[in-house]
C-alpha positions as CSV (number, residue, x, y, z in Angstrom):
1,M,27.6,4.0,-30.6
2,S,30.4,3.6,-28.2
3,T,29.0,3.7,-24.6
4,S,31.7,1.8,-22.8
5,T,32.3,4.5,-20.3
6,W,28.6,5.5,-20.1
7,G,25.9,4.5,-17.6
8,P,22.5,5.9,-16.8
9,S,24.1,7.6,-13.7
10,T,27.4,9.1,-15.3
11,W,25.7,12.4,-15.9
12,R,26.0,12.9,-12.2
13,D,29.8,13.5,-12.6
14,R,29.1,16.5,-14.9
15,P,27.9,20.0,-14.3
16,A,24.0,19.8,-14.5
17,E,22.2,23.0,-15.4
18,Q,18.6,23.7,-14.6
19,Q,18.1,21.2,-11.8
20,P,15.8,22.1,-8.9
21,S,17.1,22.6,-5.3
22,W,15.2,19.7,-3.7
23,P,14.8,20.4,0.1
24,D,14.9,16.8,1.1
25,E,17.3,14.6,-0.8
26,A,16.2,11.4,1.2
27,A,12.7,12.0,0.0
28,L,13.9,12.6,-3.6
29,D,16.0,9.3,-3.5
30,Q,13.0,7.4,-2.2
31,V,10.7,8.6,-5.0
32,L,13.4,7.8,-7.7
33,K,14.0,4.4,-6.3
34,Q,10.2,3.7,-6.5
35,M,10.1,5.0,-10.1
36,S,12.9,2.9,-11.2
37,S,10.9,-0.2,-10.5
38,L,7.6,1.0,-12.4
39,P,6.8,-0.1,-15.9
40,P,8.3,1.8,-18.9
41,L,5.9,4.3,-20.3
42,V,7.2,3.6,-23.9
43,F,9.1,0.7,-25.5
44,A,12.4,0.3,-27.2
45,G,10.9,-1.1,-30.3
46,E,8.5,2.0,-30.6
47,A,11.7,4.3,-30.3
48,R,13.5,2.3,-32.9
49,H,10.4,2.7,-35.2
50,L,10.6,6.5,-34.8
51,T,14.3,6.5,-35.5
52,R,13.6,4.7,-38.9
53,Q,10.8,7.3,-39.7
54,L,13.3,10.2,-38.9
55,A,15.9,8.5,-41.2
56,D,13.4,9.2,-44.0
57,V,13.2,12.8,-43.0
58,S,16.9,13.1,-42.9
59,R,17.2,11.9,-46.4
60,G,14.5,14.2,-47.6
61,E,11.9,11.8,-48.0
62,A,9.5,12.8,-45.3
63,F,8.7,15.8,-43.0
64,L,8.6,16.1,-39.2
65,L,5.6,17.7,-37.3
66,Q,6.7,18.1,-33.6
67,A,3.9,19.9,-31.8
68,G,2.0,20.3,-28.5
69,D,1.9,22.0,-25.2
70,C,4.4,24.4,-23.9
71,A,4.2,22.8,-20.4
72,E,1.7,20.2,-19.5
73,S,-0.6,20.8,-16.4
74,F,-1.7,18.6,-13.5
75,E,-4.9,20.8,-13.3
76,S,-6.2,20.8,-16.9
77,F,-5.8,16.9,-17.4
78,E,-8.8,15.9,-19.2
79,A,-9.7,13.5,-22.0
80,D,-11.3,16.2,-24.0
81,T,-8.2,18.4,-23.8
82,I,-6.0,15.5,-24.9
83,R,-8.3,14.7,-27.8
84,D,-8.6,18.4,-29.0
85,K,-4.8,18.6,-29.0
86,L,-4.5,15.5,-31.1
87,K,-7.3,16.8,-33.5
88,I,-5.2,19.9,-34.4
89,I,-2.0,17.8,-34.9
90,L,-3.9,15.4,-37.1
91,Q,-5.4,18.3,-39.0
92,M,-2.0,19.9,-39.6
93,A,-0.4,16.6,-40.7
94,V,-3.4,15.9,-43.1
95,V,-2.9,19.5,-44.6
96,L,1.0,18.9,-44.9
97,T,0.7,15.5,-46.4
98,Y,-2.1,16.1,-48.8
99,S,-1.0,19.7,-49.9
100,S,2.6,18.8,-50.3
101,G,2.7,15.0,-51.1
102,V,5.3,14.5,-48.3
103,P,4.8,11.8,-45.6
104,V,4.6,13.4,-42.1
105,V,6.1,11.9,-39.0
106,K,3.9,13.0,-36.1
107,V,5.5,13.6,-32.7
108,G,3.6,15.3,-29.8
109,R,5.1,17.5,-27.1
110,I,2.9,15.4,-24.6
111,A,2.8,12.7,-22.0
112,G,5.9,14.1,-20.3
113,Q,6.3,17.8,-21.1
114,F,6.0,18.9,-17.4
115,A,9.2,20.7,-16.9
116,K,10.5,24.1,-18.1
117,P,14.1,25.8,-18.0
118,R,14.2,29.2,-16.5
119,S,16.4,32.1,-17.2
120,K,16.7,33.0,-13.5
121,P,16.3,30.6,-10.4
122,L,14.3,33.0,-8.5
123,E,11.2,35.2,-9.1
124,Q,10.4,38.4,-7.3
125,V,6.8,39.8,-7.0
126,D,6.2,43.0,-4.8
127,G,9.6,42.7,-3.1
128,V,9.1,39.0,-2.3
129,E,11.5,36.5,-3.8
130,L,10.6,32.8,-4.3
131,P,12.0,30.0,-6.5
132,A,11.0,30.3,-10.0
133,F,8.2,28.0,-11.4
134,R,9.9,25.1,-13.2
135,G,6.7,23.2,-14.3
136,H,4.4,20.8,-12.5
137,L,7.0,18.1,-12.5
138,V,8.9,20.3,-9.9
139,N,6.6,22.9,-8.2
140,D,3.4,24.9,-8.7
141,V,2.7,28.2,-10.4
142,A,1.0,29.8,-7.4
143,F,3.3,32.4,-5.8
144,T,3.6,31.1,-2.3
145,P,6.5,29.6,-0.4
146,A,4.8,26.1,-0.2
147,A,3.8,26.1,-3.8
148,R,7.2,27.0,-5.1
149,T,9.1,24.4,-2.9
150,P,10.2,21.6,-5.2
151,D,8.4,18.3,-4.2
152,P,9.6,15.0,-5.4
153,E,6.1,13.4,-5.3
154,R,5.2,15.4,-8.3
155,L,7.7,13.1,-10.3
156,L,5.3,10.2,-9.5
157,R,2.3,12.1,-10.3
158,A,3.9,13.2,-13.8
159,Y,4.6,9.5,-14.5
160,H,1.1,8.4,-13.8
161,Q,-0.4,11.2,-15.7
162,S,1.9,10.4,-18.6
163,A,0.8,6.8,-18.5
164,S,-3.0,7.7,-18.7
165,T,-2.2,10.1,-21.4
166,L,-0.4,7.5,-23.4
167,N,-3.2,5.1,-23.0
168,L,-5.6,7.5,-24.6
169,L,-3.4,8.6,-27.3
170,R,-2.9,4.9,-28.3
171,A,-6.7,4.3,-28.2
172,F,-7.4,7.3,-30.4
173,T,-4.7,6.7,-33.0
174,K,-5.1,3.0,-33.3
175,G,-8.7,2.6,-32.5
176,G,-10.6,4.4,-35.3
177,F,-10.4,8.0,-34.3
178,A,-7.5,8.7,-36.8
179,D,-9.3,7.1,-39.7
180,L,-9.0,9.3,-42.7
181,G,-12.8,8.8,-43.1
182,Q,-13.0,11.0,-39.8
183,V,-11.1,14.0,-41.3
184,H,-14.3,16.1,-41.2
185,Q,-14.8,15.2,-37.4
186,W,-11.5,16.6,-36.5
187,N,-12.6,20.1,-37.4
188,Q,-13.6,21.8,-34.1
189,D,-16.4,24.3,-34.0
190,F,-14.2,27.4,-33.3
191,V,-11.9,26.3,-36.1
192,A,-14.4,25.2,-38.6
193,S,-16.0,28.8,-38.7
194,S,-12.7,30.3,-39.7
195,T,-11.0,30.7,-43.1
196,E,-8.6,28.1,-42.3
197,G,-11.4,25.7,-41.2
198,R,-13.2,26.2,-44.6
199,Q,-10.0,25.7,-46.5
200,Y,-9.5,22.6,-44.4
201,E,-13.1,21.3,-45.1
202,R,-12.2,21.5,-48.9
203,V,-9.1,19.3,-48.3
204,A,-11.3,16.9,-46.3
205,A,-13.8,16.7,-49.2
206,E,-11.1,16.2,-51.7
207,I,-9.8,13.2,-49.5
208,D,-13.3,11.7,-49.3
209,R,-13.5,12.0,-53.2
210,A,-10.0,10.3,-53.5
211,L,-11.0,7.4,-51.2
212,R,-14.4,6.8,-53.1
213,F,-12.3,6.8,-56.2
214,M,-9.9,4.1,-54.9
215,R,-12.9,2.0,-53.9
216,A,-14.6,2.4,-57.1
217,C,-11.2,1.2,-58.9
218,G,-11.3,-2.0,-56.8
219,F,-8.8,-1.0,-54.1
220,A,-9.8,-2.6,-50.7
221,T,-9.3,0.6,-48.6
222,D,-10.8,-1.2,-45.6
223,T,-7.8,-3.4,-45.3
224,Q,-5.0,-0.7,-45.7
225,P,-3.9,0.2,-42.0
226,G,-2.3,3.4,-43.2
227,L,-5.9,4.8,-43.9
228,H,-7.3,4.0,-40.6
229,E,-4.6,4.5,-38.0
230,V,-1.5,6.6,-37.5
231,D,1.9,6.4,-35.7
232,F,2.0,9.0,-33.1
233,F,5.0,9.4,-30.9
234,T,5.6,11.3,-27.8
235,S,8.7,13.7,-26.8
236,H,9.6,16.1,-24.2
237,E,12.6,18.1,-23.0
238,A,14.9,15.8,-20.8
239,L,15.4,18.5,-18.3
240,I,15.1,16.9,-14.8
241,L,17.8,14.2,-15.2
242,G,16.9,12.2,-12.0
243,Y,13.5,11.6,-13.6
244,E,14.9,10.5,-16.9
245,E,17.6,8.2,-15.2
246,A,14.7,6.5,-13.1
247,L,12.8,5.6,-16.3
248,T,16.0,4.3,-18.2
249,R,15.9,0.7,-19.0
250,R,18.0,-1.9,-20.7
251,D,16.3,-3.4,-23.8
252,S,16.0,-7.2,-23.5
253,L,16.3,-7.8,-27.2
254,T,19.5,-5.6,-28.0
255,G,21.0,-4.9,-24.7
256,D,20.9,-1.1,-25.4
257,W,19.7,1.5,-23.0
258,Y,16.6,3.5,-23.7
259,D,15.0,6.4,-21.8
260,C,11.4,5.0,-21.6
261,S,9.8,8.2,-20.5
262,A,9.2,9.1,-24.1
263,H,10.0,8.0,-27.6
264,M,12.0,11.1,-28.3
265,L,13.9,13.4,-26.0
266,W,15.6,16.7,-26.6
267,I,18.2,18.9,-25.0
268,G,17.3,22.7,-24.6
269,E,19.4,25.8,-25.6
270,R,20.3,26.3,-22.0
271,T,21.6,22.8,-21.4
272,R,23.4,21.8,-24.6
273,Q,27.0,22.3,-23.1
274,P,29.2,19.5,-24.8
275,D,30.7,18.7,-21.4
276,G,27.6,19.0,-19.5
277,A,25.3,16.5,-17.8
278,H,22.4,16.6,-20.2
279,V,24.5,15.9,-23.3
280,E,26.3,13.2,-21.2
281,F,23.0,11.4,-20.4
282,L,21.5,11.6,-23.7
283,R,24.5,10.5,-25.6
284,G,24.2,6.9,-24.0
285,V,20.5,6.2,-24.6
286,E,19.4,4.8,-28.0
287,N,16.2,6.9,-28.5
288,P,16.0,9.5,-31.2
289,I,17.0,12.7,-29.7
290,G,16.9,16.3,-30.4
291,C,19.0,19.3,-29.5
292,K,17.9,23.0,-29.7
293,V,20.3,25.4,-31.4
294,G,20.0,29.1,-30.9
295,P,21.7,32.2,-32.3
296,T,24.8,31.9,-30.3
297,A,25.8,28.5,-31.7
298,T,28.9,28.3,-33.8
299,P,29.5,25.8,-36.5
300,D,32.2,24.2,-34.5
301,E,30.0,23.9,-31.4
302,V,27.1,22.4,-33.5
303,V,29.6,19.8,-35.1
304,A,30.9,19.1,-31.7
305,L,27.3,18.3,-30.5
306,C,26.8,16.1,-33.5
307,D,30.0,14.1,-32.7
308,A,29.0,13.7,-29.1
309,L,25.4,12.8,-29.6
310,N,25.6,10.6,-32.9
311,P,29.2,9.6,-33.3
312,D,28.1,6.6,-35.5
313,R,26.2,8.9,-37.8
314,T,23.0,6.8,-37.6
315,P,20.3,8.5,-39.8
316,G,17.3,9.5,-37.8
317,R,19.2,9.4,-34.5
318,L,19.7,13.2,-34.2
319,T,17.4,16.2,-34.8
320,L,18.9,19.7,-34.6
321,I,16.1,22.2,-33.9
322,S,17.1,25.6,-34.9
323,R,15.6,28.6,-32.9
324,M,17.2,31.7,-34.3
325,G,14.5,34.5,-34.3
326,A,13.0,35.8,-37.5
327,D,15.7,38.5,-38.0
328,N,18.6,36.1,-37.7
329,V,17.8,32.8,-39.4
330,E,18.8,33.6,-42.9
331,A,22.2,35.0,-41.8
332,L,22.9,32.6,-39.0
333,L,21.7,29.2,-40.0
334,P,23.5,28.6,-43.3
335,P,26.9,28.4,-41.8
336,L,25.6,25.7,-39.5
337,L,24.0,23.8,-42.3
338,R,27.3,23.8,-44.3
339,A,29.3,22.7,-41.4
340,V,27.1,19.7,-40.4
341,R,26.8,18.6,-44.1
342,E,30.6,18.9,-44.6
343,A,31.1,16.8,-41.3
344,D,28.8,14.2,-43.0
345,H,26.3,14.0,-40.1
346,P,22.9,12.8,-41.4
347,V,20.8,15.0,-39.1
348,V,17.2,16.1,-39.3
349,W,16.9,19.9,-39.4
350,A,13.7,21.3,-37.8
351,C,12.7,24.8,-37.1
352,D,11.3,26.0,-33.7
353,P,9.9,29.5,-34.9
354,M,8.3,30.2,-31.4
355,H,11.2,30.6,-28.8
356,G,13.4,33.1,-30.7
357,N,10.4,35.4,-31.2
358,T,9.1,35.9,-27.8
359,F,8.6,39.2,-26.0
360,T,6.5,40.6,-23.2
361,T,3.8,43.4,-23.8
362,D,3.4,46.5,-21.7
363,G,0.5,44.8,-20.0
364,G,2.9,42.1,-18.8
365,H,1.8,39.1,-21.2
366,K,4.5,37.1,-22.7
367,T,3.5,36.6,-26.5
368,R,4.6,36.0,-30.0
369,R,3.6,37.6,-33.2
370,F,2.2,35.0,-35.8
371,D,3.9,37.0,-38.6
372,D,7.3,36.6,-36.7
373,I,6.5,32.9,-36.5
374,L,5.9,32.8,-40.2
375,A,8.9,34.9,-41.0
376,E,11.2,32.5,-39.2
377,L,9.8,29.7,-41.1
378,T,10.1,31.4,-44.4
379,G,13.8,32.3,-43.5
380,F,14.5,28.6,-42.5
381,F,13.3,27.3,-45.8
382,A,15.2,30.0,-47.7
383,A,18.4,29.0,-45.7
384,H,18.1,25.4,-46.7
385,R,17.3,26.4,-50.3
386,Q,20.5,28.4,-50.4
387,V,22.7,25.5,-49.1
388,G,20.9,22.9,-50.7
389,T,19.7,20.9,-47.7
390,W,16.4,19.6,-46.6
391,P,14.2,21.8,-44.3
392,G,13.1,18.7,-42.5
393,G,10.4,19.8,-40.0
394,V,8.7,22.3,-37.6
395,H,8.5,22.3,-33.8
396,V,5.8,24.4,-32.5
397,E,3.9,25.0,-29.2
398,L,0.2,24.9,-29.7
399,T,-3.2,23.9,-27.9
400,G,-6.5,22.7,-29.1
401,D,-8.1,25.3,-27.0
402,D,-9.5,28.7,-28.2
403,V,-7.0,30.7,-26.3
404,T,-5.7,34.3,-27.1
405,E,-1.9,33.9,-26.4
406,C,-0.1,34.8,-29.7
407,L,-0.8,38.0,-31.6
408,G,-2.1,38.2,-35.2
409,G,-3.5,35.5,-37.3
410,T,-6.6,35.8,-39.3
411,D,-8.4,36.7,-36.1
412,D,-5.9,39.5,-35.6
413,I,-5.5,39.0,-32.0
414,S,-4.2,42.2,-30.5
415,A,-2.4,43.1,-27.3
416,A,-5.8,44.2,-25.8
417,D,-7.2,40.7,-26.6
418,L,-4.5,38.6,-24.7
419,G,-6.1,38.8,-21.3
420,S,-9.4,37.4,-22.5
421,R,-8.3,33.7,-22.7
422,Y,-4.5,33.8,-21.6
423,E,-4.4,30.3,-20.1
424,T,-0.7,29.1,-20.5
425,M,1.5,28.3,-17.4
426,C,4.6,29.4,-19.2
427,D,4.9,30.3,-22.9
428,P,2.3,31.6,-25.3
429,R,0.9,29.0,-27.6
430,L,-0.9,29.0,-31.1
431,N,-4.7,28.3,-31.0
432,G,-6.4,25.9,-33.3
433,R,-7.0,28.5,-36.0
434,Q,-3.4,29.8,-36.0
435,S,-2.0,26.2,-36.0
436,L,-4.2,25.2,-39.0
437,D,-3.0,28.5,-40.9
438,L,0.7,27.7,-40.0
439,A,0.2,24.2,-41.6
440,F,-1.2,25.6,-44.9
441,Q,1.7,28.2,-45.0
442,V,4.3,25.4,-44.4
443,A,2.6,23.2,-47.0
444,D,3.1,26.2,-49.5
445,L,6.8,26.4,-48.5
446,L,7.2,22.7,-49.2
447,R,5.5,22.8,-52.4
448,N,7.8,25.6,-53.5
């Protein structure tokens, strides 16, 4: 792509939405200078490998599963938490692959998803007004002046936690944990006892039989890497641009710039202004990138974003993540699909069925109905069927923990249940049973 007028800092000349008001610019500059000398978290070759896999998705030859936490926490940073989140994603990928016959590209919202955009810069409680909580990358959720003051030292803490998380993920996915022979071990106790868990066990048993059959026929399954390890990539919203700039490096092999904070970065619905700082920054890095597209997006706006972010029309470079809401998707998405196709942009289309279906209960809990999430996914597939394009993936917020944050599902979580295990710092997440149920539902949509 043409980046002759681009540099890692050219975003600073553009209006930048959703940036914190750092109280000490000198302290921020010192932290960013220190970060710019730290090792990269991911490598350019890994990002290129993801682009190639996403190119298969753009051609309708694979499916994208992008899933993970709403916002990662400094407090709940444990190996078991990371393992359980990975378990659910691996289970979902197995269900999607085995049930639909489509290869699944696995991308986690993990090892960097520490910042969240907010609709208002300030929050008021009992007449007291403080800065909004913007994720642990910036400040703390506690409602005190000290906790809500943006602290640049948090950028360093996020970097080091991301590095530790990536080390563990690489060990799990390449060191035997992701072996297809372990599919039964991924079924956690609270999931295994559910209808979805029992359905998953049947799939796992069929995979076991298939592997035994292959060995009986003389196939050396022990020497096939694809049966024993998986490619697992990281992603997060590239929201705090100073952090992203500090981790941007020039690749020694190609001379191209890569944001080495994650394999894939995305632009949110609130920061996708074509002349804004986020589009300016991400247009110049060679990572695969995503862009959220909500119900206010027009066909011309979306094509303009494609032109800015992927002018060379490189397959796998750009993923458009629609978040329309269950009631809007079948009416609003088809015109965008047609416009992008007619402009000959080889994008991946993914569905975020979470953010357009969020509301607050009378009890004050932000939540989502499982039925609304499924309805938006169904409408997403229907829109693509109508236009003749490929419904390339899903983008969901989930956790491996047994939480009660989204209503419905086979456990029929009610508004009265939300307070029992409502643990998210920001947006409500699917629990393990709901996530597995979602995977079976999406597999059915893919088969049809």
